N, C-alpha and C positions, 0 to 999 in steps of 0.2 A: 431689140438687138440692133447693133450698129451695122450699117451696110458698107462702110468705107474703111474697115480695118480687116487685116488678114487674121489677126488673133485677138480674142478678147475673153475676159474671165467674168464669170458670174458666181458670186459667193454663195455659200450654203444658206438656206433659210429653214424655217420650221417645216414647211411643206416639202422641201427638197434638202435632205440632210447632207448632201454632197455638193461640193463646188463643181462647176462645169466649165470646161475650156471649150471655146468655139473656134474652129479653124475654117476660114473661107478658102475654098480651093477653086482654081480654074483647071479643069481636066482636059487633057488632049489625048483622046482615044486613038487607037490605030497606029501608034508610034512603033518604031522598030524595037526589038528586045533590048538592044544595046543602049537606047535612049530612055528606057523605062526608069522612072523614079522622080524625085523632087528635082526640078530643073532651076527654079528660082523662087526667092522669097521677096515679094514686093510689099509695099505698104497696104495695098488693097486686096491681095490674094497670094496664095501659095500655088505656084504652077507645078502641076504633076502630069507627066507623060505616062500613059499606060499602053501596053501592047494590045490589050483586049479591045474588041470592037464595041461600039455603043449600041448593043442590042441585047434584049432580055436580061438586063442587069449585069452583064459581064464586066463592063468598065467600072461599074460601082463596086463590085466585089474586088476587082483588081486594085482600085483606089484604097479601099479599106485595108487590104493586105499590105500594100506599100506603106501606108501611114502607120500601121501597127508595127511593121519592121523598123521603120525610121524612129518611132517614138518608144520602141521596146515595150510594147503593150500587147496584151491579147486582143484579138479582133473583136471580142465581145465588149470591150471598153469603148469602142468607137461606133457611132451611129450616124448615118446620113439623115439629117433632119430637114434639109431644104434642098430642092433641086434634083430629085432623083432622075429626072429626064432632061436635065440641062447640063451644060458644061460648067456652069457656076453652081457649086455645091457648098453647103455648110455642114461641117462635121462636128458633132458633140463628142467630147472626150471626158469620160468619167473614170478616174483612176485614183488610187490612194494618194499619189504625190500631188494631185491637183488640189487637194485640201491643204497643202503646205502654205498657201497664201498667194495672193495675186502676183506680186512682183517676182517671187521665187519661181512660181509656176511658169509665168511668161518668159522669164530668162532661160529656164531649162528647156522649154519647147523651142524657143528661138535658136538656141545652141544646137539642138538636135537637127532642126530643119536646115540651118546654115551649113552644118557638117555634111548633111545628105546632099545639098545642092552643090557644094564644092567637090564632092566625090563623083557627081554625075558627069 
């Protein structure tokens, strides 16, 4: 997995029949409620502010909730696979539209994230 990209796609294989989209996030816990959400989409990470504190997984749950709302997916389609106790996290997204192909998937997610960051 690449460590210098905010979004990357791994195609389906025989072992894993579904394609997976990975989203690298930089989480800022303890933000005010009005700042909560996607604040920026950079080349190396998606910046997300959450109002929950970074204790007992509260910020992780808030991050998954925010991304599920932004990407219009159920929370069960997102999983933190790297960095559960760090501000730098990698989220795996497995959803039906992820299998549409790499370029289409990345374009769609980038549009969702850009819209969310401009609304914030």
